BAFI-3210 file (N, C-alpha, C; in Angstrom, 3 decimals, decimal comma, padded with zeros to 6 digits):
// residues 123
n [1|2|3|4|5|6|7|8|9|10|11|12|13|14|15|16|17|18|19|20|21|22|23|24|25|26|27|28|29|30|31|32|33|34|35|36|37|38|39|40|41|42|43|44|45|46|47|48|49|50|51|52|53|54|55|56|57|58|59|60|61|62|63|64|65|66|67|68|69|70|71|72|73|74|75|76|77|78|79|80|81|82|83|84|85|86|87|88|89|90|91|92|93|94|95|96|97|98|99|100|101|102|103|104|105|106|107|108|109|110|111|112|113|114|115|116|117|118|119|120|121|122|123]
n.u [-042,048|-040,215|-040,351|-037,771|-035,884|-034,728|-031,720|-029,360|-026,985|-027,379|-028,710|-027,604|-026,437|-028,666|-030,296|-028,538|-027,938|-030,227|-032,690|-035,236|-036,844|-039,179|-039,962|-041,152|-041,620|-042,118|-043,621|-044,004|-045,947|-047,725|-050,885|-052,046|-049,897|-050,045|-052,440|-051,733|-049,781|-050,729|-051,646|-049,334|-047,748|-049,251|-048,995|-046,271|-046,188|-047,512|-045,910|-043,300|-040,917|-039,932|-038,249|-039,352|-039,191|-038,729|-038,509|-038,049|-038,829|-038,386|-036,344|-034,428|-033,598|-031,739|-031,914|-034,548|-034,293|-032,393|-033,866|-035,722|-038,177|-041,232|-043,759|-045,588|-047,258|-044,751|-044,327|-041,743|-040,216|-037,487|-035,736|-033,205|-031,273|-032,349|-034,556|-037,809|-040,350|-042,146|-044,305|-046,325|-048,693|-051,225|-051,769|-054,562|-055,082|-055,676|-054,611|-051,906|-051,186|-051,527|-049,556|-047,266|-047,485|-047,223|-044,619|-043,202|-043,599|-042,102|-039,648|-036,527|-034,141|-034,774|-035,348|-032,832|-031,453|-032,806|-032,155|-029,386|-029,266|-030,457|-028,591|-026,378|-027,317|-027,425|-024,834]
n.v [-117,654|-117,709|-115,575|-113,348|-112,956|-110,004|-108,753|-106,727|-107,770|-109,033|-107,229|-105,228|-106,896|-108,328|-106,241|-104,971|-107,001|-107,605|-106,503|-105,535|-105,074|-105,673|-104,516|-105,330|-103,769|-104,758|-105,981|-108,463|-107,949|-106,257|-105,545|-104,578|-105,357|-108,118|-108,450|-107,565|-109,373|-111,898|-110,865|-109,781|-112,114|-113,600|-111,988|-112,318|-114,864|-114,504|-112,741|-113,877|-113,150|-111,059|-109,871|-110,491|-109,227|-109,150|-107,121|-107,487|-105,261|-105,240|-107,096|-106,054|-103,255|-101,365|-101,295|-100,415|-097,877|-096,745|-096,367|-094,653|-095,601|-095,138|-095,987|-098,967|-101,555|-100,812|-100,416|-100,718|-100,086|-101,011|-100,300|-101,047|-100,287|-097,942|-096,371|-096,259|-096,105|-095,700|-096,340|-096,121|-098,369|-100,897|-102,338|-103,098|-105,974|-105,204|-102,589|-103,039|-104,522|-102,512|-100,658|-102,208|-102,536|-099,854|-099,357|-101,160|-099,967|-097,683|-095,598|-096,341|-095,217|-092,524|-092,072|-092,522|-090,437|-088,202|-088,555|-088,200|-085,529|-084,256|-084,866|-083,487|-080,860|-080,590|-080,703]
n.w [-127,799|-124,813|-121,914|-121,034|-118,110|-116,894|-115,512|-113,664|-114,450|-116,972|-118,569|-120,398|-122,346|-123,383|-124,403|-126,212|-128,011|-129,356|-131,675|-131,045|-128,171|-125,690|-122,509|-119,395|-116,465|-113,219|-110,130|-107,571|-105,630|-106,809|-107,875|-110,430|-112,043|-111,959|-113,288|-115,830|-116,615|-117,895|-120,339|-121,438|-121,587|-123,437|-125,716|-126,120|-127,129|-129,514|-130,943|-131,811|-132,934|-131,543|-128,574|-125,402|-122,229|-118,654|-115,752|-112,457|-110,182|-107,468|-107,021|-108,674|-108,071|-108,928|-111,731|-112,056|-110,913|-112,633|-114,934|-114,065|-113,044|-111,699|-111,301|-111,434|-113,287|-115,755|-119,150|-121,448|-124,572|-126,486|-129,319|-131,574|-129,685|-128,641|-126,484|-127,250|-126,348|-123,370|-120,811|-117,977|-116,424|-116,767|-119,759|-121,854|-123,986|-126,793|-126,841|-126,249|-128,515|-130,438|-129,661|-130,120|-132,906|-133,745|-132,860|-134,430|-136,899|-136,897|-138,399|-138,036|-138,873|-139,048|-136,359|-135,151|-136,374|-135,281|-132,584|-132,687|-133,538|-131,323|-129,369|-130,346|-130,156|-127,443|-126,704]
ca.u [-040,772|-040,392|-039,980|-036,432|-035,780|-033,590|-031,023|-028,306|-025,886|-027,619|-029,509|-026,913|-026,268|-029,962|-030,756|-027,636|-027,856|-031,546|-033,153|-036,559|-037,044|-040,226|-039,586|-042,205|-041,150|-043,198|-043,297|-044,916|-047,024|-048,477|-052,102|-052,112|-048,856|-050,579|-053,477|-051,075|-048,895|-051,232|-051,715|-047,939|-047,326|-049,938|-048,359|-044,958|-046,425|-047,963|-044,804|-042,123|-039,720|-039,518|-037,819|-040,170|-038,385|-039,348|-037,622|-038,662|-038,291|-037,957|-035,069|-033,492|-033,879|-030,812|-032,479|-035,731|-033,807|-031,697|-034,876|-036,634|-039,491|-041,894|-045,062|-045,569|-046,299|-044,340|-043,867|-040,751|-039,781|-036,170|-035,403|-031,862|-030,610|-032,991|-035,864|-038,748|-041,659|-042,199|-045,582|-046,835|-050,089|-051,516|-052,454|-055,376|-054,469|-055,700|-053,698|-050,544|-050,985|-051,396|-048,229|-046,285|-047,598|-046,635|-043,170|-042,686|-043,717|-041,173|-038,461|-035,445|-033,133|-035,230|-035,197|-031,397|-031,109|-033,339|-031,355|-028,083|-029,486|-030,707|-027,318|-025,535|-027,857|-027,157|-023,382]
ca.v [-117,447|-117,457|-114,247|-113,281|-112,200|-109,095|-108,374|-105,759|-108,508|-109,412|-106,211|-104,644|-107,926|-108,622|-105,079|-104,656|-108,089|-107,800|-105,274|-105,099|-105,669|-105,124|-104,741|-105,131|-103,528|-105,271|-106,509|-109,530|-107,419|-105,277|-106,087|-104,330|-106,152|-109,476|-108,410|-107,353|-110,500|-112,810|-110,124|-109,703|-113,469|-113,985|-111,233|-112,908|-116,029|-114,019|-112,019|-114,660|-112,537|-110,000|-110,327|-110,024|-109,338|-108,638|-106,674|-107,482|-104,029|-105,534|-107,806|-105,267|-101,836|-100,520|-101,120|-099,557|-096,516|-096,256|-095,961|-093,759|-096,238|-094,664|-096,618|-100,250|-101,948|-099,883|-101,084|-099,973|-100,751|-100,584|-100,754|-100,633|-099,680|-096,662|-096,505|-095,518|-096,062|-096,054|-095,881|-096,911|-098,802|-102,195|-102,166|-104,216|-106,635|-104,419|-101,445|-103,575|-104,839|-101,242|-100,111|-103,023|-102,194|-098,527|-099,473|-101,840|-099,085|-096,545|-095,545|-096,217|-094,288|-091,197|-092,007|-092,338|-089,076|-087,288|-088,719|-087,565|-084,077|-083,840|-084,948|-082,385|-079,616|-080,545|-080,778]
ca.w [-127,135|-123,390|-121,458|-120,457|-116,866|-116,984|-114,290|-113,976|-115,078|-118,369|-119,254|-121,563|-123,372|-124,017|-125,171|-127,329|-128,988|-129,975|-132,319|-130,576|-126,849|-124,839|-121,114|-118,411|-115,107|-112,401|-108,807|-107,181|-104,786|-107,610|-108,470|-111,876|-112,709|-112,090|-114,325|-117,116|-116,934|-118,931|-121,611|-121,899|-121,947|-124,679|-126,801|-126,400|-127,969|-130,818|-131,605|-131,451|-133,488|-130,628|-127,259|-124,289|-121,025|-117,433|-114,689|-111,135|-109,583|-106,091|-107,100|-109,489|-107,836|-109,693|-113,077|-111,930|-110,670|-113,829|-115,916|-113,351|-112,948|-110,492|-111,237|-112,120|-114,305|-116,802|-120,367|-122,221|-125,802|-126,951|-130,679|-132,007|-128,519|-128,317|-125,832|-128,093|-125,705|-121,947|-120,271|-116,855|-116,489|-117,371|-121,039|-122,346|-125,146|-128,038|-126,729|-126,373|-129,940|-131,140|-129,336|-130,843|-134,332|-133,937|-132,683|-135,627|-138,057|-136,816|-139,253|-137,058|-139,392|-138,619|-134,897|-134,867|-136,819|-134,282|-131,367|-132,944|-133,543|-129,946|-128,647|-130,831|-129,625|-126,001|-126,482]
c.u [-041,033|-039,895|-038,627|-036,490|-034,531|-033,049|-029,973|-027,132|-026,128|-028,330|-028,829|-026,769|-027,574|-030,397|-029,851|-027,583|-029,198|-032,058|-034,423|-036,849|-038,178|-039,863|-040,758|-041,546|-042,317|-042,692|-044,376|-046,122|-047,999|-049,683|-052,221|-051,052|-049,355|-051,681|-052,849|-050,271|-049,463|-051,342|-050,327|-047,451|-047,971|-049,306|-046,990|-045,087|-046,836|-046,818|-043,486|-040,826|-039,178|-039,071|-038,708|-039,376|-039,134|-038,246|-038,430|-038,045|-037,857|-036,586|-034,004|-033,731|-032,955|-031,340|-033,689|-035,308|-033,154|-032,687|-035,971|-038,064|-040,110|-043,266|-044,978|-046,994|-045,951|-043,831|-042,893|-040,426|-038,457|-035,960|-034,044|-031,173|-031,161|-034,338|-036,842|-040,126|-041,478|-043,488|-045,986|-048,291|-050,230|-052,327|-053,366|-054,748|-054,530|-054,740|-052,247|-050,242|-050,781|-050,018|-047,143|-046,301|-046,976|-045,111|-042,529|-042,626|-042,728|-040,020|-037,271|-034,297|-033,488|-035,060|-033,734|-030,935|-031,585|-032,546|-030,012|-028,213|-029,678|-029,410|-026,380|-026,001|-027,574|-025,668|-022,789]
c.v [-117,168|-116,056|-114,322|-112,455|-111,330|-108,773|-107,336|-106,454|-108,790|-108,333|-105,705|-105,653|-108,182|-107,464|-104,806|-105,766|-108,397|-106,460|-104,700|-105,827|-104,934|-105,482|-104,378|-104,974|-103,855|-105,609|-107,505|-109,017|-106,528|-105,935|-105,835|-105,117|-107,569|-109,538|-108,292|-108,583|-111,448|-112,156|-110,091|-111,070|-113,926|-113,267|-111,819|-114,157|-115,643|-113,411|-112,696|-114,112|-111,417|-110,611|-109,673|-110,283|-108,738|-108,218|-106,645|-106,309|-104,228|-106,189|-106,993|-103,766|-100,901|-100,260|-100,205|-098,106|-095,931|-095,753|-095,101|-094,304|-095,826|-095,289|-097,935|-100,776|-100,775|-100,717|-100,162|-100,787|-100,129|-101,184|-100,198|-099,816|-098,310|-096,951|-095,625|-095,384|-096,427|-095,468|-096,759|-097,296|-100,135|-101,968|-103,356|-104,756|-105,799|-103,223|-101,902|-103,901|-103,560|-100,625|-100,883|-102,679|-100,833|-098,581|-100,158|-100,880|-097,913|-096,696|-095,297|-095,344|-092,860|-091,024|-091,762|-090,938|-088,042|-087,348|-088,010|-086,052|-083,545|-083,857|-083,818|-081,042|-079,463|-080,535|-079,419]
c.w [-125,655|-123,043|-120,752|-119,176|-116,952|-115,598|-114,662|-114,667|-116,557|-119,186|-120,526|-122,692|-124,118|-124,908|-126,373|-128,379|-129,655|-130,504|-131,692|-129,266|-126,133|-123,406|-120,213|-117,038|-114,178|-110,997|-108,399|-106,384|-105,551|-108,291|-109,965|-112,657|-112,956|-113,143|-115,715|-117,556|-117,986|-120,313|-122,252|-122,372|-123,247|-125,873|-127,138|-127,262|-129,380|-131,627|-131,269|-132,032|-132,588|-129,307|-126,206|-123,021|-119,850|-116,461|-113,396|-110,375|-108,132|-106,088|-107,831|-109,292|-108,623|-111,107|-113,036|-111,729|-111,918|-114,879|-115,291|-113,323|-111,620|-110,295|-111,996|-112,251|-115,230|-117,965|-121,076|-123,471|-126,227|-128,338|-131,043|-130,918|-128,138|-127,658|-126,596|-127,459|-124,240|-121,388|-119,101|-117,080|-117,190|-118,640|-121,328|-123,638|-126,428|-128,002|-126,851|-127,825|-130,755|-130,899|-130,090|-132,333|-134,613|-133,809|-133,880|-136,820|-138,036|-137,799|-138,333|-137,561|-138,967|-137,106|-134,533|-135,266|-135,783|-132,982|-131,529|-132,922|-132,127|-129,144|-129,068|-130,271|-128,131|-125,688|-126,230]
res [m|s|t|v|e|l|t|k|e|n|f|d|e|v|v|s|s|n|d|f|v|l|i|d|f|w|a|d|w|c|g|p|c|k|m|f|a|p|v|y|d|k|a|s|g|t|h|q|d|l|v|f|a|k|v|d|t|e|a|q|p|e|l|a|a|a|f|q|i|q|s|i|p|t|l|m|i|v|r|d|k|v|a|i|f|a|q|p|g|a|l|p|a|p|a|l|e|d|v|i|a|q|a|r|a|l|d|m|d|e|v|h|k|s|v|a|e|a|q|n|n|n|a]
***
């Protein structure tokens, strides 16, 4: 599957209409981003059932600010409309595969329950 370019116009639609979205926050001037790009692209070919997306932080500063991205590349994973993972740094291929496997293994019913409890405690 090809990688989807996320913008402030299509972000909500892509994230809400897909159960599992990996998002790479990057910029063209970023050396580590360029090193991570082939790893990310290869994983998108391996995991064709998942949506791989990219946010160019230079072109989409509002998205980068909304997610408080302070270092790039940053990988974020959103499952069932919940951000379950966010980490800056270029991951090597085995680490990316491990993160994907852990994200797949999460019990999303438990995650939603924890989110609801946290929201109730903060209300």
